[in-house]
C-alpha positions in Angstrom: -9.8 -22.8 16.3 -10.5 -22.8 12.0 -6.3 -21.5 9.8 -8.6 -20.2 7.9 -9.9 -17.1 9.6 -6.0 -16.3 10.7 -4.6 -13.4 9.5 -0.3 -13.1 8.8 0.4 -10.7 11.7 3.9 -9.5 10.0 1.1 -8.6 7.0 -1.1 -6.7 10.1 1.4 -4.9 10.8 1.9 -3.9 7.3 -1.4 -2.8 6.9 -1.0 -0.9 10.0 2.4 1.0 9.5 0.2 1.7 6.1 -2.7 3.6 7.3 -0.2 5.4 10.0 1.9 6.8 6.5 -1.4 7.2 5.0 -2.8 9.4 7.8 0.6 11.8 8.3 0.2 12.8 4.7 -2.9 13.2 5.2 -1.9 15.7 8.0 1.0 17.1 6.3 3.4 15.2 9.0 6.2 14.5 6.4 8.7 14.3 8.9 6.1 11.5 10.4 5.3 10.1 7.2 9.6 9.8 6.1 9.7 7.7 9.7 7.0 5.3 8.9 8.1 4.7 5.2 11.3 3.9 6.5 10.0 1.1 9.2 7.9 0.0 6.2 10.5 -0.6 4.7 12.0 -2.9 7.2 9.7 -4.6 8.0 8.5 -5.7 5.0 12.2 -7.0 3.8 12.6 -9.0 7.3 9.4 -10.7 6.5 10.7 -11.6 2.9 13.8 -12.8 4.1 11.7 -15.0 6.5 9.5 -15.6 3.9 6.3 -14.9 5.8 5.2 -12.7 2.6 3.8 -14.8 -1.1 4.5 -13.5 -4.2 1.2 -11.9 -4.3 1.3 -9.5 -0.8 5.0 -9.4 -2.0 3.0 -7.6 -5.5 0.3 -5.6 -3.2 3.2 -4.2 -1.1 5.4 -3.1 -4.0 2.8 -1.3 -5.4 1.5 0.7 -2.2 5.3 1.5 -1.5 5.8 2.8 -5.1 3.0 4.8 -4.7 4.4 6.6 -1.7 
């Protein structure tokens, strides 16, 4: 109904992938975590090219990517 309650679905997808990476790393599934990291990188680049990631979000996901 109101636009300010909507969240960017691309960012939700990024958050889901970050969650998968963390879960796989905690369970010592290194191969799966690496695949998810690659998936995160590809989706992030795609969303950035489409202009769906603002500067603040880009900074947030860059920090996460660098930590992982």
